[in-house]
TIVOTI-750414 format. One record per residue (C-alpha): x, y, z. Coordinates in pm, whole numbers, plus 50000, padded with zeros to 5 digits. Layout:
BEGIN
<tortor xx="X" yy="Y" zz="Z"/>
...
//
This chain:
BEGIN
<tortor xx="51926" yy="46589" zz="50905"/>
<tortor xx="51994" yy="46937" zz="50767"/>
<tortor xx="51694" yy="47095" zz="50596"/>
<tortor xx="51758" yy="47372" zz="50346"/>
<tortor xx="51486" yy="47637" zz="50359"/>
<tortor xx="51436" yy="47815" zz="50030"/>
<tortor xx="51241" yy="48131" zz="49952"/>
<tortor xx="50895" yy="48027" zz="49831"/>
<tortor xx="50728" yy="48214" zz="49546"/>
<tortor xx="50490" yy="48473" zz="49700"/>
<tortor xx="50305" yy="48521" zz="49372"/>
<tortor xx="50316" yy="48518" zz="48997"/>
<tortor xx="50583" yy="48739" zz="48832"/>
<tortor xx="50775" yy="48791" zz="49160"/>
<tortor xx="51136" yy="48675" zz="49121"/>
<tortor xx="51300" yy="48810" zz="49437"/>
<tortor xx="51219" yy="48926" zz="49787"/>
<tortor xx="51404" yy="49116" zz="50057"/>
<tortor xx="51472" yy="48989" zz="50407"/>
<tortor xx="51297" yy="49264" zz="50600"/>
<tortor xx="51361" yy="49119" zz="50946"/>
<tortor xx="51474" yy="48795" zz="51104"/>
<tortor xx="51240" yy="48710" zz="51391"/>
<tortor xx="51491" yy="48461" zz="51535"/>
<tortor xx="51865" yy="48464" zz="51606"/>
<tortor xx="52130" yy="48241" zz="51452"/>
<tortor xx="52144" yy="47920" zz="51657"/>
<tortor xx="51792" yy="47949" zz="51803"/>
<tortor xx="51570" yy="47645" zz="51829"/>
<tortor xx="51256" yy="47695" zz="51620"/>
<tortor xx="50927" yy="47509" zz="51606"/>
<tortor xx="50763" yy="47391" zz="51284"/>
<tortor xx="50539" yy="47666" zz="51136"/>
<tortor xx="50689" yy="47930" zz="51367"/>
<tortor xx="50735" yy="48263" zz="51191"/>
<tortor xx="51111" yy="48304" zz="51152"/>
<tortor xx="51132" yy="48604" zz="50917"/>
<tortor xx="50939" yy="48879" zz="50747"/>
<tortor xx="51010" yy="48913" zz="50376"/>
<tortor xx="50915" yy="49202" zz="50150"/>
<tortor xx="50816" yy="49161" zz="49789"/>
<tortor xx="50727" yy="49455" zz="49571"/>
<tortor xx="50361" yy="49396" zz="49654"/>
<tortor xx="50335" yy="49277" zz="50015"/>
<tortor xx="50515" yy="49187" zz="50337"/>
<tortor xx="50481" yy="48820" zz="50424"/>
<tortor xx="50591" yy="48596" zz="50708"/>
<tortor xx="50824" yy="48302" zz="50641"/>
<tortor xx="50731" yy="47999" zz="50855"/>
<tortor xx="50979" yy="47733" zz="50962"/>
<tortor xx="50934" yy="47414" zz="50759"/>
<tortor xx="51049" yy="47193" zz="51047"/>
<tortor xx="51155" yy="47203" zz="51412"/>
<tortor xx="51525" yy="47226" zz="51495"/>
<tortor xx="51823" yy="47457" zz="51535"/>
<tortor xx="51842" yy="47732" zz="51276"/>
<tortor xx="52144" yy="47870" zz="51091"/>
<tortor xx="52084" yy="48194" zz="50903"/>
<tortor xx="52229" yy="48223" zz="50552"/>
<tortor xx="52115" yy="48573" zz="50462"/>
<tortor xx="52133" yy="48913" zz="50629"/>
<tortor xx="51852" yy="49158" zz="50694"/>
<tortor xx="51818" yy="49383" zz="50390"/>
<tortor xx="51951" yy="49120" zz="50149"/>
<tortor xx="51762" yy="49078" zz="49822"/>
<tortor xx="51728" yy="48704" zz="49764"/>
<tortor xx="51594" yy="48519" zz="49463"/>
<tortor xx="51288" yy="48296" zz="49484"/>
<tortor xx="51423" yy="47945" zz="49542"/>
<tortor xx="51744" yy="48064" zz="49713"/>
<tortor xx="51847" yy="47900" zz="50042"/>
<tortor xx="51810" yy="48152" zz="50327"/>
<tortor xx="51861" yy="47928" zz="50629"/>
<tortor xx="51938" yy="47575" zz="50743"/>
<tortor xx="51745" yy="47381" zz="51007"/>
<tortor xx="51911" yy="47093" zz="51191"/>
<tortor xx="51609" yy="46869" zz="51249"/>
<tortor xx="51812" yy="46623" zz="51457"/>
<tortor xx="51870" yy="46882" zz="51730"/>
<tortor xx="51668" yy="46835" zz="52047"/>
<tortor xx="51464" yy="47118" zz="52190"/>
<tortor xx="51632" yy="47266" zz="52500"/>
<tortor xx="51418" yy="47249" zz="52812"/>
<tortor xx="51226" yy="47565" zz="52893"/>
<tortor xx="51309" yy="47724" zz="52560"/>
<tortor xx="51082" yy="48007" zz="52451"/>
<tortor xx="51083" yy="48153" zz="52099"/>
<tortor xx="51319" yy="48452" zz="52108"/>
<tortor xx="51197" yy="48794" zz="52008"/>
<tortor xx="51438" yy="49034" zz="51848"/>
<tortor xx="51512" yy="49371" zz="51999"/>
<tortor xx="51443" yy="49655" zz="51759"/>
<tortor xx="51749" yy="49849" zz="51653"/>
<tortor xx="51773" yy="50226" zz="51624"/>
<tortor xx="52048" yy="50396" zz="51436"/>
<tortor xx="52157" yy="50749" zz="51521"/>
<tortor xx="52354" yy="50987" zz="51309"/>
<tortor xx="52665" yy="50918" zz="51509"/>
<tortor xx="52628" yy="50541" zz="51461"/>
<tortor xx="52568" yy="50586" zz="51091"/>
<tortor xx="52876" yy="50800" zz="51059"/>
<tortor xx="53090" yy="50545" zz="51239"/>
<tortor xx="52970" yy="50258" zz="51018"/>
<tortor xx="53006" yy="50442" zz="50689"/>
<tortor xx="53335" yy="50623" zz="50745"/>
<tortor xx="53645" yy="50433" zz="50622"/>
<tortor xx="53878" yy="50334" zz="50900"/>
<tortor xx="54183" yy="50466" zz="50713"/>
<tortor xx="54168" yy="50795" zz="50524"/>
<tortor xx="54403" yy="50812" zz="50226"/>
<tortor xx="54442" yy="51023" zz="49914"/>
<tortor xx="54170" yy="50803" zz="49757"/>
<tortor xx="53911" yy="50885" zz="50021"/>
<tortor xx="53625" yy="51076" zz="49859"/>
<tortor xx="53785" yy="51061" zz="49514"/>
<tortor xx="53547" yy="50951" zz="49237"/>
<tortor xx="53648" yy="50707" zz="48968"/>
<tortor xx="53637" yy="50849" zz="48613"/>
<tortor xx="53299" yy="50686" zz="48548"/>
<tortor xx="53164" yy="50810" zz="48881"/>
<tortor xx="53297" yy="51159" zz="48813"/>
<tortor xx="53109" yy="51173" zz="48482"/>
<tortor xx="52782" yy="51063" zz="48643"/>
<tortor xx="52818" yy="51316" zz="48925"/>
<tortor xx="52882" yy="51592" zz="48671"/>
<tortor xx="52564" yy="51497" zz="48485"/>
<tortor xx="52370" yy="51517" zz="48812"/>
<tortor xx="52530" yy="51850" zz="48905"/>
<tortor xx="52672" yy="51702" zz="49224"/>
<tortor xx="53004" yy="51749" zz="49403"/>
<tortor xx="53212" yy="51454" zz="49519"/>
<tortor xx="53187" yy="51592" zz="49874"/>
<tortor xx="52814" yy="51517" zz="49868"/>
<tortor xx="52873" yy="51143" zz="49825"/>
<tortor xx="53009" yy="50881" zz="50066"/>
<tortor xx="53242" yy="50640" zz="49890"/>
<tortor xx="53209" yy="50267" zz="49952"/>
<tortor xx="53504" yy="50160" zz="49740"/>
<tortor xx="53851" yy="50070" zz="49860"/>
<tortor xx="53985" yy="50332" zz="50102"/>
<tortor xx="53664" yy="50530" zz="50059"/>
<tortor xx="53688" yy="50585" zz="49684"/>
<tortor xx="53358" yy="50685" zz="49517"/>
<tortor xx="53255" yy="50409" zz="49278"/>
<tortor xx="53030" yy="50423" zz="48974"/>
<tortor xx="52755" yy="50253" zz="49177"/>
<tortor xx="52790" yy="50518" zz="49452"/>
<tortor xx="52739" yy="50788" zz="49190"/>
<tortor xx="52438" yy="50614" zz="49036"/>
<tortor xx="52272" yy="50580" zz="49376"/>
<tortor xx="52352" yy="50936" zz="49482"/>
<tortor xx="52049" yy="51165" zz="49500"/>
<tortor xx="52093" yy="51540" zz="49449"/>
<tortor xx="51997" yy="51746" zz="49752"/>
<tortor xx="51658" yy="51919" zz="49729"/>
<tortor xx="51801" yy="52219" zz="49912"/>
<tortor xx="52066" yy="52316" zz="50161"/>
<tortor xx="52199" yy="52039" zz="50379"/>
<tortor xx="52057" yy="52036" zz="50730"/>
<tortor xx="52308" yy="52083" zz="51006"/>
<tortor xx="52248" yy="51784" zz="51234"/>
<tortor xx="52553" yy="51823" zz="51454"/>
<tortor xx="52458" yy="51759" zz="51814"/>
<tortor xx="52103" yy="51659" zz="51721"/>
<tortor xx="51961" yy="51310" zz="51682"/>
<tortor xx="51863" yy="51168" zz="51347"/>
<tortor xx="51731" yy="50818" zz="51281"/>
<tortor xx="51793" yy="50644" zz="50951"/>
<tortor xx="51591" yy="50341" zz="50849"/>
<tortor xx="51597" yy="50153" zz="50523"/>
<tortor xx="51278" yy="50167" zz="50318"/>
<tortor xx="51120" yy="49825" zz="50277"/>
<tortor xx="51093" yy="49676" zz="49931"/>
<tortor xx="50715" yy="49725" zz="49953"/>
<tortor xx="50752" yy="50095" zz="50040"/>
<tortor xx="51013" yy="50147" zz="49766"/>
<tortor xx="50782" yy="49982" zz="49512"/>
<tortor xx="50489" yy="50197" zz="49625"/>
<tortor xx="50708" yy="50505" zz="49582"/>
<tortor xx="50810" yy="50396" zz="49233"/>
<tortor xx="50449" yy="50330" zz="49134"/>
<tortor xx="50333" yy="50667" zz="49263"/>
<tortor xx="50603" yy="50853" zz="49071"/>
<tortor xx="50529" yy="50641" zz="48765"/>
<tortor xx="50159" yy="50722" zz="48789"/>
<tortor xx="50233" yy="51094" zz="48802"/>
<tortor xx="50486" yy="51083" zz="48518"/>
<tortor xx="50328" yy="50832" zz="48280"/>
<tortor xx="49958" yy="50918" zz="48298"/>
<tortor xx="49767" yy="51230" zz="48202"/>
<tortor xx="49616" yy="51251" zz="48548"/>
<tortor xx="49345" yy="51504" zz="48627"/>
<tortor xx="49110" yy="51532" zz="48924"/>
<tortor xx="48748" yy="51643" zz="48935"/>
<tortor xx="48556" yy="51721" zz="49255"/>
<tortor xx="48202" yy="51721" zz="49388"/>
<tortor xx="48019" yy="51719" zz="49719"/>
<tortor xx="47772" yy="51472" zz="49863"/>
<tortor xx="47492" yy="51538" zz="50109"/>
<tortor xx="47521" yy="51237" zz="50339"/>
<tortor xx="47185" yy="51298" zz="50516"/>
<tortor xx="47000" yy="51009" zz="50345"/>
<tortor xx="47275" yy="50760" zz="50434"/>
<tortor xx="47290" yy="50893" zz="50791"/>
<tortor xx="46915" yy="50838" zz="50823"/>
<tortor xx="46934" yy="50481" zz="50688"/>
<tortor xx="47223" yy="50387" zz="50914"/>
<tortor xx="47056" yy="50538" zz="51218"/>
<tortor xx="46740" yy="50334" zz="51160"/>
<tortor xx="46887" yy="50003" zz="51045"/>
<tortor xx="47249" yy="49970" zz="51163"/>
<tortor xx="47168" yy="49785" zz="51485"/>
<tortor xx="46930" yy="49540" zz="51315"/>
<tortor xx="47180" yy="49493" zz="51031"/>
<tortor xx="47463" yy="49414" zz="51273"/>
<tortor xx="47251" yy="49172" zz="51478"/>
<tortor xx="47143" yy="48989" zz="51161"/>
<tortor xx="47475" yy="48977" zz="50974"/>
<tortor xx="47750" yy="49026" zz="51234"/>
<tortor xx="47899" yy="49327" zz="51051"/>
<tortor xx="47829" yy="49698" zz="51071"/>
<tortor xx="47644" yy="49896" zz="50806"/>
<tortor xx="47925" yy="50134" zz="50714"/>
<tortor xx="47984" yy="50388" zz="50441"/>
<tortor xx="48196" yy="50157" zz="50225"/>
<tortor xx="47902" yy="49945" zz="50110"/>
<tortor xx="47712" yy="50254" zz="49992"/>
<tortor xx="48018" yy="50393" zz="49813"/>
<tortor xx="48116" yy="50059" zz="49660"/>
<tortor xx="47768" yy="49995" zz="49521"/>
<tortor xx="47742" yy="50355" zz="49399"/>
<tortor xx="48077" yy="50313" zz="49219"/>
<tortor xx="47965" yy="49983" zz="49062"/>
<tortor xx="47651" yy="50151" zz="48932"/>
<tortor xx="47852" yy="50443" zz="48789"/>
<tortor xx="48111" yy="50210" zz="48630"/>
<tortor xx="47833" yy="50032" zz="48442"/>
<tortor xx="47708" yy="50368" zz="48315"/>
<tortor xx="48057" yy="50492" zz="48223"/>
<tortor xx="48261" yy="50183" zz="48122"/>
<tortor xx="48563" yy="50389" zz="48010"/>
<tortor xx="48636" yy="50454" zz="48379"/>
<tortor xx="48654" yy="50076" zz="48426"/>
<tortor xx="48922" yy="50044" zz="48159"/>
<tortor xx="49301" yy="50035" zz="48128"/>
<tortor xx="49559" yy="50113" zz="47861"/>
<tortor xx="49760" yy="49818" zz="47729"/>
<tortor xx="50006" yy="49946" zz="47473"/>
<tortor xx="49799" yy="50088" zz="47189"/>
<tortor xx="49476" yy="49928" zz="47309"/>
<tortor xx="49212" yy="50015" zz="47566"/>
<tortor xx="49096" yy="49715" zz="47769"/>
<tortor xx="48749" yy="49746" zz="47925"/>
<tortor xx="48605" yy="49506" zz="48181"/>
<tortor xx="48249" yy="49382" zz="48227"/>
<tortor xx="48319" yy="49309" zz="48594"/>
<tortor xx="48409" yy="49540" zz="48883"/>
<tortor xx="48702" yy="49436" zz="49102"/>
<tortor xx="48717" yy="49724" zz="49348"/>
<tortor xx="49047" yy="49793" zz="49527"/>
<tortor xx="49002" yy="49948" zz="49871"/>
<tortor xx="49286" yy="50130" zz="50044"/>
<tortor xx="49329" yy="50011" zz="50404"/>
<tortor xx="49594" yy="50092" zz="50662"/>
<tortor xx="49807" yy="49798" zz="50775"/>
<tortor xx="50107" yy="49760" zz="51008"/>
<tortor xx="50344" yy="49796" zz="50711"/>
<tortor xx="50165" yy="50097" zz="50563"/>
<tortor xx="49891" yy="50141" zz="50308"/>
<tortor xx="49764" yy="49825" zz="50140"/>
<tortor xx="49507" yy="49792" zz="49864"/>
<tortor xx="49322" yy="49457" zz="49875"/>
<tortor xx="49056" yy="49385" zz="49614"/>
<tortor xx="48683" yy="49314" zz="49648"/>
<tortor xx="48626" yy="49070" zz="49361"/>
<tortor xx="48312" yy="49091" zz="49146"/>
<tortor xx="48162" yy="49371" zz="49353"/>
<tortor xx="47882" yy="49396" zz="49097"/>
<tortor xx="47743" yy="49070" zz="49237"/>
<tortor xx="47756" yy="49173" zz="49603"/>
<tortor xx="47485" yy="49309" zz="49832"/>
<tortor xx="47532" yy="49552" zz="50121"/>
<tortor xx="47598" yy="49252" zz="50346"/>
<tortor xx="47845" yy="49103" zz="50096"/>
<tortor xx="48046" yy="49423" zz="50063"/>
<tortor xx="48061" yy="49491" zz="50438"/>
<tortor xx="48163" yy="49131" zz="50512"/>
<tortor xx="48439" yy="49143" zz="50252"/>
<tortor xx="48567" yy="49481" zz="50370"/>
<tortor xx="48585" yy="49350" zz="50727"/>
<tortor xx="48761" yy="49029" zz="50621"/>
<tortor xx="49023" yy="49209" zz="50413"/>
<tortor xx="49082" yy="49478" zz="50677"/>
<tortor xx="49144" yy="49214" zz="50946"/>
<tortor xx="49383" yy="49022" zz="50720"/>
<tortor xx="49572" yy="49342" zz="50637"/>
<tortor xx="49591" yy="49438" zz="51005"/>
<tortor xx="49720" yy="49094" zz="51103"/>
<tortor xx="49976" yy="49084" zz="50821"/>
<tortor xx="49804" yy="48786" zz="50656"/>
<tortor xx="49707" yy="48954" zz="50330"/>
<tortor xx="49837" yy="48773" zz="50021"/>
<tortor xx="49971" yy="48908" zz="49693"/>
<tortor xx="49676" yy="48759" zz="49506"/>
<tortor xx="49435" yy="48952" zz="49730"/>
<tortor xx="49602" yy="49281" zz="49632"/>
<tortor xx="49633" yy="49242" zz="49255"/>
<tortor xx="49392" yy="49272" zz="48965"/>
<tortor xx="49164" yy="49556" zz="49074"/>
<tortor xx="48991" yy="49761" zz="48804"/>
<tortor xx="48909" yy="50072" zz="49014"/>
<tortor xx="49015" yy="50200" zz="49357"/>
<tortor xx="48833" yy="50367" zz="49648"/>
<tortor xx="49048" yy="50551" zz="49904"/>
<tortor xx="48906" yy="50688" zz="50229"/>
<tortor xx="49128" yy="50964" zz="50361"/>
<tortor xx="48837" yy="51086" zz="50568"/>
<tortor xx="48911" yy="50834" zz="50842"/>
<tortor xx="49230" yy="51031" zz="50911"/>
<tortor xx="49052" yy="51368" zz="50898"/>
<tortor xx="49129" yy="51471" zz="50540"/>
<tortor xx="48892" yy="51738" zz="50410"/>
<tortor xx="49002" yy="51724" zz="50045"/>
<tortor xx="49277" yy="51560" zz="49843"/>
<tortor xx="49376" yy="51459" zz="49491"/>
<tortor xx="49428" yy="51081" zz="49513"/>
<tortor xx="49690" yy="50928" zz="49284"/>
<tortor xx="49582" yy="50663" zz="49033"/>
<tortor xx="49675" yy="50306" zz="49120"/>
<tortor xx="49833" yy="50187" zz="48791"/>
<tortor xx="49744" yy="50024" zz="48561"/>
<tortor xx="49395" yy="50137" zz="48666"/>
<tortor xx="49254" yy="50455" zz="48515"/>
<tortor xx="49049" yy="50593" zz="48802"/>
<tortor xx="49042" yy="50633" zz="49180"/>
<tortor xx="48770" yy="50780" zz="49403"/>
<tortor xx="48877" yy="50971" zz="49712"/>
<tortor xx="48640" yy="50987" zz="50012"/>
<tortor xx="48693" yy="51254" zz="50278"/>
<tortor xx="48569" yy="51353" zz="50620"/>
<tortor xx="48206" yy="51449" zz="50678"/>
<tortor xx="48151" yy="51801" zz="50810"/>
<tortor xx="47830" yy="51984" zz="50887"/>
<tortor xx="47811" yy="52272" zz="50639"/>
<tortor xx="47549" yy="52534" zz="50550"/>
<tortor xx="47389" yy="52451" zz="50214"/>
<tortor xx="47101" yy="52595" zz="50012"/>
<tortor xx="46799" yy="52360" zz="50007"/>
<tortor xx="46484" yy="52477" zz="49825"/>
<tortor xx="46588" yy="52839" zz="49865"/>
<tortor xx="46668" yy="52807" zz="50236"/>
<tortor xx="46996" yy="52761" zz="50422"/>
<tortor xx="47019" yy="52431" zz="50610"/>
<tortor xx="47299" yy="52253" zz="50795"/>
<tortor xx="47377" yy="51920" zz="50629"/>
<tortor xx="47656" yy="51657" zz="50671"/>
<tortor xx="47864" yy="51711" zz="50358"/>
<tortor xx="48149" yy="51502" zz="50218"/>
<tortor xx="48377" yy="51627" zz="49944"/>
<tortor xx="48463" yy="51355" zz="49692"/>
<tortor xx="48737" yy="51350" zz="49429"/>
<tortor xx="48787" yy="51144" zz="49117"/>
<tortor xx="49140" yy="51125" zz="48974"/>
<tortor xx="49144" yy="50979" zz="48625"/>
<tortor xx="49370" yy="50913" zz="48328"/>
<tortor xx="49272" yy="51170" zz="48067"/>
<tortor xx="49428" yy="50958" zz="47793"/>
<tortor xx="49123" yy="50732" zz="47786"/>
<tortor xx="48867" yy="50912" zz="48005"/>
<tortor xx="48724" yy="51238" zz="47872"/>
<tortor xx="48608" yy="51523" zz="48093"/>
<tortor xx="48245" yy="51448" zz="48013"/>
<tortor xx="48282" yy="51087" zz="48128"/>
<tortor xx="48478" yy="51174" zz="48442"/>
<tortor xx="48234" yy="51443" zz="48553"/>
<tortor xx="47937" yy="51224" zz="48458"/>
<tortor xx="48081" yy="50933" zz="48658"/>
<tortor xx="48126" yy="51143" zz="48971"/>
<tortor xx="47779" yy="51294" zz="48935"/>
<tortor xx="47637" yy="50939" zz="48905"/>
<tortor xx="47814" yy="50845" zz="49230"/>
<tortor xx="47675" yy="51158" zz="49397"/>
<tortor xx="47321" yy="51087" zz="49276"/>
<tortor xx="47329" yy="50729" zz="49408"/>
<tortor xx="47461" yy="50838" zz="49748"/>
<tortor xx="47203" yy="51114" zz="49783"/>
<tortor xx="46916" yy="50889" zz="49670"/>
<tortor xx="47025" yy="50542" zz="49790"/>
<tortor xx="46677" yy="50401" zz="49849"/>
<tortor xx="46578" yy="50438" zz="49485"/>
<tortor xx="46911" yy="50396" zz="49306"/>
<tortor xx="47091" yy="50141" zz="49528"/>
<tortor xx="46803" yy="49960" zz="49701"/>
<tortor xx="46539" yy="49951" zz="49429"/>
<tortor xx="46291" yy="50109" zz="49675"/>
<tortor xx="46300" yy="49801" zz="49900"/>
<tortor xx="46523" yy="49873" zz="50200"/>
<tortor xx="46468" yy="49549" zz="50391"/>
<tortor xx="46529" yy="49334" zz="50087"/>
<tortor xx="46845" yy="49526" zz="49998"/>
<tortor xx="46976" yy="49493" zz="50353"/>
<tortor xx="46856" yy="49130" zz="50375"/>
<tortor xx="46665" yy="49197" zz="50697"/>
//
């Protein structure tokens, strides 16, 4: 029996995916539930498991955009498994400049090679580009309208790569979508950033005293994310405009806090969501952060787990960033950037002391968040972090930490 494997829907509103990589070769024997491909949607990279055991025939190439419901491979379920067969692993491919040139250069150069069609010529003129800057994919190397549309003007002089290695790799659909969203956020929002600094001494003292007991009791560490998440929740309640979004001519505000947290995964930055963070304790936040981070690391994160956040926290400090201006994660209106903690001299009661200081940044959409609200929000976060026992623990540390 021949089984047709179709692309499943990875989530609501997603109509197509891209075959990022086949994990098997044409003609391989595959086991039921074996991962046979990685597919990219505009929100996540997911594995495609085999629906049955048998011999596989691939019906799509790597890099192909395929519609949800389209047949991408056939599995002959009547085939018997060869003895001693092990699932094959693909060898990664690298493409050098010389290989790229060989694959893209037409085999026969004619008068048409490098000549743009009238429509392509018009588009290139509008972009201020010369035909020599574009590789034609049409017949005999002619530059088509599509070639001209896809052509990107150089941001400077071309780099002479002759005799030097260059690797070209196609951006995944996820990475391309992230790029589009970042550009969109910069172009379509009135984004501003305000900064402050936080004395982390009180949190350092709490973690030093209770982190071991907390970990023994709950199986997770007492990290910085729980303090920051709960401080953000408190500030969002005080300044609800920061927990809002623009929908056409309306501002939509939420009475719940779904906090997106930026985590690094094998396919790049991912932003899973901690749902209803306003109902979580220190233990609840740390457990959820750990769960989502593991799922992102193992490539098991789902589209649903990365959509619907109302505010984002990004921690560039884990990579050593001292200060940055984080970009809003649309359609959200605010994002808090955490940074590294450095011992700095500060004035305390008229005396200079060395304290662990973190710079924090709030990027916000000025269309719906005024300067007073943005600064007030960040000050509220700072106050909670510098006085966590009173403002985040209600003066009962053991109860707050569930010890």
